[in-house]
Structure formats: C-alpha cells, structure tokens
N, CA, C and O atoms as a Tinker XYZ file with bonds, in Angstrom:
   340  protein
     1  N    139.129000   69.666000  -13.623000    73     2
     2  CA   139.171000   68.410000  -14.331000    64     1     3
     3  C    139.355000   68.674000  -15.823000    63     2     4     5
     4  O    138.626000   69.471000  -16.413000    81     3
     5  N    140.322000   68.011000  -16.421000    73     3     6
     6  CA   140.603000   68.207000  -17.837000    64     5     7
     7  C    139.574000   67.470000  -18.679000    63     6     8     9
     8  O    139.212000   66.332000  -18.381000    81     7
     9  N    139.102000   68.134000  -19.744000    73     7    10
    10  CA   138.107000   67.535000  -20.624000    64     9    11
    11  C    138.783000   66.534000  -21.551000    63    10    12    13
    12  O    139.754000   66.869000  -22.231000    81    11
    13  N    138.289000   65.349000  -21.577000    73    11    14
    14  CA   138.817000   64.304000  -22.447000    64    13    15
    15  C    138.322000   64.519000  -23.871000    63    14    16    17
    16  O    137.136000   64.772000  -24.081000    81    15
    17  N    139.225000   64.422000  -24.858000    73    15    18
    18  CA   138.778000   64.558000  -26.247000    64    17    19
    19  C    137.715000   63.524000  -26.617000    63    18    20    21
    20  O    136.834000   63.805000  -27.430000    81    19
    21  N    137.791000   62.346000  -26.032000    73    19    22
    22  CA   136.798000   61.335000  -26.356000    64    21    23
    23  C    135.407000   61.751000  -25.862000    63    22    24    25
    24  O    134.407000   61.414000  -26.496000    81    23
    25  N    135.329000   62.470000  -24.753000    73    23    26
    26  CA   134.037000   62.957000  -24.264000    64    25    27
    27  C    133.467000   64.013000  -25.204000    63    26    28    29
    28  O    132.260000   64.046000  -25.444000    81    27
    29  N    134.328000   64.870000  -25.733000    73    27    30
    30  CA   133.863000   65.870000  -26.688000    64    29    31
    31  C    133.340000   65.180000  -27.946000    63    30    32    33
    32  O    132.292000   65.550000  -28.474000    81    31
    33  N    134.066000   64.189000  -28.414000    73    31    34
    34  CA   133.628000   63.444000  -29.588000    64    33    35
    35  C    132.316000   62.733000  -29.343000    63    34    36    37
    36  O    131.456000   62.690000  -30.223000    81    35
    37  N    132.153000   62.174000  -28.155000    73    35    38
    38  CA   130.918000   61.493000  -27.803000    64    37    39
    39  C    129.737000   62.463000  -27.799000    63    38    40    41
    40  O    128.665000   62.143000  -28.313000    81    39
    41  N    129.933000   63.639000  -27.222000    73    39    42
    42  CA   128.879000   64.654000  -27.212000    64    41    43
    43  C    128.525000   65.066000  -28.639000    63    42    44    45
    44  O    127.350000   65.151000  -28.996000    81    43
    45  N    129.538000   65.318000  -29.439000    73    43    46
    46  CA   129.332000   65.747000  -30.817000    64    45    47
    47  C    128.562000   64.693000  -31.608000    63    46    48    49
    48  O    127.598000   65.006000  -32.306000    81    47
    49  N    128.999000   63.448000  -31.489000    73    47    50
    50  CA   128.343000   62.375000  -32.229000    64    49    51
    51  C    126.934000   62.097000  -31.708000    63    50    52    53
    52  O    126.057000   61.712000  -32.482000    81    51
    53  N    126.708000   62.284000  -30.421000    73    51    54
    54  CA   125.365000   62.104000  -29.864000    64    53    55
    55  C    124.392000   63.125000  -30.453000    63    54    56    57
    56  O    123.275000   62.776000  -30.835000    81    55
    57  N    124.817000   64.372000  -30.523000    73    55    58
    58  CA   123.966000   65.398000  -31.116000    64    57    59
    59  C    123.766000   65.137000  -32.612000    63    58    60    61
    60  O    122.680000   65.358000  -33.148000    81    59
    61  N    124.815000   64.670000  -33.273000    73    59    62
    62  CA   124.705000   64.332000  -34.688000    64    61    63
    63  C    123.733000   63.193000  -34.926000    63    62    64    65
    64  O    122.937000   63.240000  -35.863000    81    63
    65  N    123.791000   62.171000  -34.088000    73    63    66
    66  CA   122.856000   61.053000  -34.215000    64    65    67
    67  C    121.425000   61.495000  -33.969000    63    66    68    69
    68  O    120.506000   61.032000  -34.643000    81    67
    69  N    121.229000   62.390000  -33.005000    73    67    70
    70  CA   119.883000   62.907000  -32.742000    64    69    71
    71  C    119.357000   63.663000  -33.964000    63    70    72    73
    72  O    118.171000   63.578000  -34.286000    81    71
    73  N    120.232000   64.397000  -34.639000    73    71    74
    74  CA   119.832000   65.102000  -35.859000    64    73    75
    75  C    119.474000   64.103000  -36.961000    63    74    76    77
    76  O    118.500000   64.302000  -37.687000    81    75
    77  N    120.254000   63.036000  -37.084000    73    75    78
    78  CA   119.957000   62.012000  -38.095000    64    77    79
    79  C    118.621000   61.323000  -37.828000    63    78    80    81
    80  O    117.889000   60.993000  -38.762000    81    79
    81  N    118.309000   61.109000  -36.559000    73    79    82
    82  CA   117.007000   60.541000  -36.202000    64    81    83
    83  C    115.907000   61.506000  -36.641000    63    82    84    85
    84  O    114.909000   61.083000  -37.226000    81    83
    85  N    116.083000   62.797000  -36.364000    73    83    86
    86  CA   115.101000   63.799000  -36.766000    64    85    87
    87  C    114.949000   63.901000  -38.280000    63    86    88    89
    88  O    113.871000   64.214000  -38.784000    81    87
    89  N    116.033000   63.635000  -38.997000    73    87    90
    90  CA   115.976000   63.667000  -40.460000    64    89    91
    91  C    115.352000   62.398000  -41.035000    63    90    92    93
    92  O    115.119000   62.305000  -42.240000    81    91
    93  N    115.085000   61.432000  -40.174000    73    91    94
    94  CA   114.503000   60.184000  -40.631000    64    93    95
    95  C    115.512000   59.257000  -41.283000    63    94    96    97
    96  O    115.137000   58.337000  -42.011000    81    95
    97  N    116.800000   59.496000  -41.025000    73    95    98
    98  CA   117.856000   58.695000  -41.628000    64    97    99
    99  C    118.369000   57.600000  -40.707000    63    98   100   101
   100  O    119.147000   56.742000  -41.124000    81    99
   101  N    117.936000   57.630000  -39.465000    73    99   102
   102  CA   118.277000   56.600000  -38.479000    64   101   103
   103  C    117.019000   56.298000  -37.676000    63   102   104   105
   104  O    116.207000   57.190000  -37.433000    81   103
   105  N    116.858000   55.054000  -37.267000    73   103   106
   106  CA   115.690000   54.745000  -36.432000    64   105   107
   107  C    115.851000   55.321000  -35.032000    63   106   108   109
   108  O    116.965000   55.466000  -34.527000    81   107
   109  N    114.724000   55.646000  -34.419000    73   107   110
   110  CA   114.725000   56.129000  -33.040000    64   109   111
   111  C    115.170000   54.981000  -32.133000    63   110   112   113
   112  O    114.634000   53.878000  -32.231000    81   111
   113  N    116.147000   55.226000  -31.249000    73   111   114
   114  CA   116.692000   54.147000  -30.418000    64   113   115
   115  C    115.652000   53.432000  -29.550000    63   114   116   117
   116  O    115.719000   52.214000  -29.390000    81   115
   117  N    114.715000   54.156000  -29.003000    73   115   118
   118  CA   113.740000   53.556000  -28.089000    64   117   119
   119  C    112.713000   52.677000  -28.792000    63   118   120   121
   120  O    112.334000   51.623000  -28.283000    81   119
   121  N    112.265000   53.119000  -29.969000    73   119   122
   122  CA   111.194000   52.396000  -30.647000    64   121   123
   123  C    111.671000   51.591000  -31.846000    63   122   124   125
   124  O    110.998000   50.651000  -32.269000    81   123
   125  N    112.817000   51.948000  -32.393000    73   123   126
   126  CA   113.308000   51.289000  -33.592000    64   125   127
   127  C    112.618000   51.756000  -34.857000    63   126   128   129
   128  O    112.898000   51.253000  -35.945000    81   127
   129  N    111.711000   52.722000  -34.719000    73   127   130
   130  CA   110.978000   53.247000  -35.866000    64   129   131
   131  C    111.684000   54.472000  -36.432000    63   130   132   133
   132  O    112.325000   55.234000  -35.709000    81   131
   133  N    111.550000   54.638000  -37.735000    73   131   134
   134  CA   112.121000   55.798000  -38.410000    64   133   135
   135  C    110.999000   56.796000  -38.667000    63   134   136   137
   136  O    110.014000   56.484000  -39.337000    81   135
   137  N    111.162000   58.001000  -38.124000    73   135   138
   138  CA   110.167000   59.051000  -38.302000    64   137   139
   139  C    110.894000   60.371000  -38.560000    63   138   140   141
   140  O    111.886000   60.677000  -37.899000    81   139
   141  N    110.410000   61.132000  -39.500000    73   139   142
   142  CA   111.031000   62.398000  -39.850000    64   141   143
   143  C    110.419000   63.526000  -39.023000    63   142   144   145
   144  O    109.200000   63.690000  -38.979000    81   143
   145  N    111.286000   64.301000  -38.369000    73   143   146
   146  CA   110.864000   65.489000  -37.620000    64   145   147
   147  C    111.946000   66.546000  -37.831000    63   146   148   149
   148  O    112.938000   66.586000  -37.103000    81   147
   149  N    111.745000   67.395000  -38.826000    73   147   150
   150  CA   112.757000   68.387000  -39.194000    64   149   151
   151  C    113.011000   69.408000  -38.093000    63   150   152   153
   152  O    114.090000   69.996000  -38.034000    81   151
   153  N    112.031000   69.626000  -37.220000    73   151   154
   154  CA   112.229000   70.541000  -36.096000    64   153   155
   155  C    113.272000   69.987000  -35.143000    63   154   156   157
   156  O    114.138000   70.725000  -34.672000    81   155
   157  N    113.200000   68.708000  -34.857000    73   155   158
   158  CA   114.192000   68.053000  -33.988000    64   157   159
   159  C    115.561000   68.095000  -34.651000    63   158   160   161
   160  O    116.566000   68.389000  -34.003000    81   159
   161  N    115.593000   67.803000  -35.937000    73   159   162
   162  CA   116.866000   67.838000  -36.661000    64   161   163
   163  C    117.478000   69.232000  -36.608000    63   162   164   165
   164  O    118.665000   69.377000  -36.314000    81   163
   165  N    116.686000   70.248000  -36.889000    73   163   166
   166  CA   117.188000   71.625000  -36.885000    64   165   167
   167  C    117.694000   72.017000  -35.499000    63   166   168   169
   168  O    118.720000   72.688000  -35.380000    81   167
   169  N    116.990000   71.609000  -34.467000    73   167   170
   170  CA   117.396000   71.935000  -33.098000    64   169   171
   171  C    118.778000   71.351000  -32.792000    63   170   172   173
   172  O    119.630000   72.039000  -32.228000    81   171
   173  N    119.000000   70.107000  -33.155000    73   171   174
   174  CA   120.284000   69.476000  -32.877000    64   173   175
   175  C    121.408000   70.046000  -33.736000    63   174   176   177
   176  O    122.547000   70.142000  -33.279000    81   175
   177  N    121.101000   70.421000  -34.964000    73   175   178
   178  CA   122.099000   71.073000  -35.818000    64   177   179
   179  C    122.458000   72.435000  -35.227000    63   178   180   181
   180  O    123.628000   72.817000  -35.232000    81   179
   181  N    121.486000   73.159000  -34.728000    73   179   182
   182  CA   121.744000   74.450000  -34.087000    64   181   183
   183  C    122.594000   74.282000  -32.828000    63   182   184   185
   184  O    123.466000   75.106000  -32.553000    81   183
   185  N    122.344000   73.222000  -32.065000    73   183   186
   186  CA   123.171000   72.954000  -30.881000    64   185   187
   187  C    124.618000   72.705000  -31.274000    63   186   188   189
   188  O    125.532000   73.197000  -30.613000    81   187
   189  N    124.837000   71.946000  -32.345000    73   187   190
   190  CA   126.199000   71.702000  -32.815000    64   189   191
   191  C    126.861000   72.992000  -33.294000    63   190   192   193
   192  O    128.045000   73.214000  -33.039000    81   191
   193  N    126.104000   73.839000  -33.983000    73   191   194
   194  CA   126.643000   75.124000  -34.443000    64   193   195
   195  C    127.016000   76.011000  -33.254000    63   194   196   197
   196  O    128.050000   76.679000  -33.276000    81   195
   197  N    126.183000   76.018000  -32.227000    73   195   198
   198  CA   126.474000   76.783000  -31.021000    64   197   199
   199  C    127.721000   76.236000  -30.332000    63   198   200   201
   200  O    128.566000   77.003000  -29.870000    81   199
   201  N    127.833000   74.913000  -30.265000    73   199   202
   202  CA   128.996000   74.277000  -29.666000    64   201   203
   203  C    130.269000   74.658000  -30.434000    63   202   204   205
   204  O    131.311000   74.914000  -29.831000    81   203
   205  N    130.176000   74.692000  -31.744000    73   203   206
   206  CA   131.322000   75.101000  -32.567000    64   205   207
   207  C    131.728000   76.538000  -32.245000    63   206   208   209
   208  O    132.912000   76.840000  -32.088000    81   207
   209  N    130.740000   77.412000  -32.150000    73   207   210
   210  CA   131.026000   78.826000  -31.874000    64   209   211
   211  C    131.620000   79.014000  -30.478000    63   210   212   213
   212  O    132.579000   79.767000  -30.307000    81   211
   213  N    131.064000   78.343000  -29.497000    73   211   214
   214  CA   131.506000   78.506000  -28.106000    64   213   215
   215  C    132.869000   77.866000  -27.835000    63   214   216   217
   216  O    133.549000   78.245000  -26.882000    81   215
   217  N    133.270000   76.901000  -28.662000    73   215   218
   218  CA   134.551000   76.233000  -28.444000    64   217   219
   219  C    135.627000   76.719000  -29.410000    63   218   220   221
   220  O    136.731000   76.176000  -29.436000    81   219
   221  N    135.307000   77.738000  -30.201000    73   219   222
   222  CA   136.253000   78.257000  -31.195000    64   221   223
   223  C    137.599000   78.583000  -30.533000    63   222   224   225
   224  O    137.660000   79.308000  -29.541000    81   223
   225  N    138.664000   78.033000  -31.103000    73   223   226
   226  CA   140.006000   78.279000  -30.584000    64   225   227
   227  C    140.418000   77.357000  -29.447000    63   226   228   229
   228  O    141.554000   77.429000  -28.979000    81   227
   229  N    139.524000   76.500000  -28.998000    73   227   230
   230  CA   139.814000   75.609000  -27.873000    64   229   231
   231  C    139.795000   74.127000  -28.242000    63   230   232   233
   232  O    139.944000   73.272000  -27.369000    81   231
   233  N    139.617000   73.818000  -29.510000    73   231   234
   234  CA   139.551000   72.430000  -29.937000    64   233   235
   235  C    140.873000   72.008000  -30.568000    63   234   236   237
   236  O    141.571000   72.816000  -31.180000    81   235
   237  N    141.204000   70.722000  -30.409000    73   235   238
   238  CA   142.372000   70.232000  -31.130000    64   237   239
   239  C    141.944000   69.972000  -32.574000    63   238   240   241
   240  O    140.747000   69.954000  -32.859000    81   239
   241  N    142.884000   69.773000  -33.482000    73   239   242
   242  CA   142.522000   69.611000  -34.902000    64   241   243
   243  C    141.540000   68.473000  -35.163000    63   242   244   245
   244  O    140.654000   68.612000  -36.006000    81   243
   245  N    141.678000   67.359000  -34.464000    73   243   246
   246  CA   140.751000   66.244000  -34.670000    64   245   247
   247  C    139.327000   66.606000  -34.246000    63   246   248   249
   248  O    138.367000   66.290000  -34.948000    81   247
   249  N    139.197000   67.266000  -33.102000    73   247   250
   250  CA   137.878000   67.683000  -32.618000    64   249   251
   251  C    137.247000   68.689000  -33.572000    63   250   252   253
   252  O    136.060000   68.601000  -33.886000    81   251
   253  N    138.050000   69.645000  -34.030000    73   251   254
   254  CA   137.549000   70.662000  -34.948000    64   253   255
   255  C    137.101000   70.026000  -36.260000    63   254   256   257
   256  O    136.050000   70.375000  -36.798000    81   255
   257  N    137.898000   69.097000  -36.772000    73   255   258
   258  CA   137.552000   68.421000  -38.023000    64   257   259
   259  C    136.261000   67.624000  -37.874000    63   258   260   261
   260  O    135.404000   67.660000  -38.757000    81   259
   261  N    136.118000   66.910000  -36.772000    73   259   262
   262  CA   134.909000   66.138000  -36.505000    64   261   263
   263  C    133.685000   67.040000  -36.487000    63   262   264   265
   264  O    132.691000   66.753000  -37.153000    81   263
   265  N    133.752000   68.119000  -35.735000    73   263   266
   266  CA   132.611000   69.019000  -35.579000    64   265   267
   267  C    132.260000   69.704000  -36.895000    63   266   268   269
   268  O    131.087000   69.764000  -37.265000    81   267
   269  N    133.254000   70.216000  -37.600000    73   267   270
   270  CA   132.989000   70.916000  -38.866000    64   269   271
   271  C    132.453000   69.966000  -39.929000    63   270   272   273
   272  O    131.528000   70.310000  -40.665000    81   271
   273  N    133.035000   68.769000  -40.010000    73   271   274
   274  CA   132.570000   67.799000  -40.996000    64   273   275
   275  C    131.150000   67.337000  -40.717000    63   274   276   277
   276  O    130.339000   67.206000  -41.633000    81   275
   277  N    130.857000   67.092000  -39.455000    73   275   278
   278  CA   129.523000   66.665000  -39.073000    64   277   279
   279  C    128.493000   67.753000  -39.371000    63   278   280   281
   280  O    127.422000   67.472000  -39.909000    81   279
   281  N    128.817000   68.975000  -39.023000    73   279   282
   282  CA   127.897000   70.090000  -39.305000    64   281   283
   283  C    127.652000   70.241000  -40.802000    63   282   284   285
   284  O    126.514000   70.436000  -41.230000    81   283
   285  N    128.693000   70.153000  -41.581000    73   283   286
   286  CA   128.562000   70.276000  -43.032000    64   285   287
   287  C    127.628000   69.198000  -43.576000    63   286   288   289
   288  O    126.691000   69.493000  -44.317000    81   287
   289  N    127.893000   67.948000  -43.202000    73   287   290
   290  CA   127.072000   66.835000  -43.682000    64   289   291
   291  C    125.619000   66.956000  -43.238000    63   290   292   293
   292  O    124.704000   66.734000  -44.030000    81   291
   293  N    125.408000   67.308000  -41.976000    73   291   294
   294  CA   124.038000   67.422000  -41.465000    64   293   295
   295  C    123.280000   68.555000  -42.134000    63   294   296   297
   296  O    122.090000   68.424000  -42.421000    81   295
   297  N    123.953000   69.656000  -42.381000    73   295   298
   298  CA   123.281000   70.784000  -43.044000    64   297   299
   299  C    122.850000   70.397000  -44.458000    63   298   300   301
   300  O    121.755000   70.752000  -44.894000    81   299
   301  N    123.709000   69.672000  -45.173000    73   299   302
   302  CA   123.338000   69.210000  -46.517000    64   301   303
   303  C    122.144000   68.263000  -46.458000    63   302   304   305
   304  O    121.211000   68.387000  -47.251000    81   303
   305  N    122.172000   67.327000  -45.529000    73   303   306
   306  CA   121.075000   66.370000  -45.377000    64   305   307
   307  C    119.788000   67.078000  -44.961000    63   306   308   309
   308  O    118.700000   66.661000  -45.358000    81   307
   309  N    119.899000   68.139000  -44.170000    73   307   310
   310  CA   118.726000   68.899000  -43.753000    64   309   311
   311  C    118.076000   69.588000  -44.970000    63   310   312   313
   312  O    116.857000   69.559000  -45.136000    81   311
   313  N    118.902000   70.194000  -45.795000    73   311   314
   314  CA   118.386000   70.863000  -46.995000    64   313   315
   315  C    117.705000   69.839000  -47.919000    63   314   316   317
   316  O    116.636000   70.106000  -48.467000    81   315
   317  N    118.331000   68.674000  -48.084000    73   315   318
   318  CA   117.727000   67.608000  -48.879000    64   317   319
   319  C    116.401000   67.160000  -48.265000    63   318   320   321
   320  O    115.434000   66.904000  -48.984000    81   319
   321  N    116.360000   67.066000  -46.941000    73   319   322
   322  CA   115.134000   66.661000  -46.254000    64   321   323
   323  C    114.020000   67.666000  -46.421000    63   322   324   325
   324  O    112.852000   67.289000  -46.517000    81   323
   325  N    114.368000   68.953000  -46.458000    73   323   326
   326  CA   113.355000   69.992000  -46.657000    64   325   327
   327  C    112.761000   69.905000  -48.054000    63   326   328   329
   328  O    111.567000   70.140000  -48.243000    81   327
   329  N    113.593000   69.569000  -49.031000    73   327   330
   330  CA   113.111000   69.482000  -50.418000    64   329   331
   331  C    112.114000   68.335000  -50.573000    63   330   332   333
   332  O    111.181000   68.417000  -51.371000    81   331
   333  N    112.320000   67.264000  -49.804000    73   331   334
   334  CA   111.461000   66.086000  -49.906000    64   333   335
   335  C    110.191000   66.226000  -49.065000    63   334   336   337
   336  O    109.245000   65.456000  -49.229000    81   335
   337  N    110.173000   67.210000  -48.166000    73   335   338
   338  CA   109.012000   67.373000  -47.271000    64   337   339
   339  C    107.835000   67.997000  -47.968000    63   338   340
   340  O    106.789000   68.199000  -47.352000    81   339
C-alpha cells in the first residue's frame, strides 16, 4: 500500500500539536486546559527528530519542508519554555 503524503502530514502535525500542548502553548484537547509539561514536549520533539532521520531520502520536498520547519519551530519554543521554567 502506497503511503499518502496527507497521512504523513497528519502524523507530523499530530506529533507537533502534542509538543505544543506539552509546551503549554495549546490547550489539552480532552480537558481544554493549558498545562506545561516539558517532558511531554521533549518526547514528541524527539519522535519528530527520529521520524526525520528514519525517512531521510524518502520524503517529497513538501513533506521534508513541513517536518524540518516544524522541528525548527518546536525546538526554539522548547528552549524558550525552558528559560521560563
């Protein structure tokens, strides 16, 4: 079965949203409350980094741009979150 680019984007954005929830920048979907948990954020950022490494050379330009841009932004937000903690 061929992997749909939209499924890859959905996975990438899901992990990114989970990281944003951990950074306290988005409310938790189930409760609607915003809570900061840098461990959760770091875990999801690490998953995205692993996904980038494991898919190296197999992504189309749009997928690669999405993943790299998201990782860059999340890493910056993580560093900012650590400074405020």
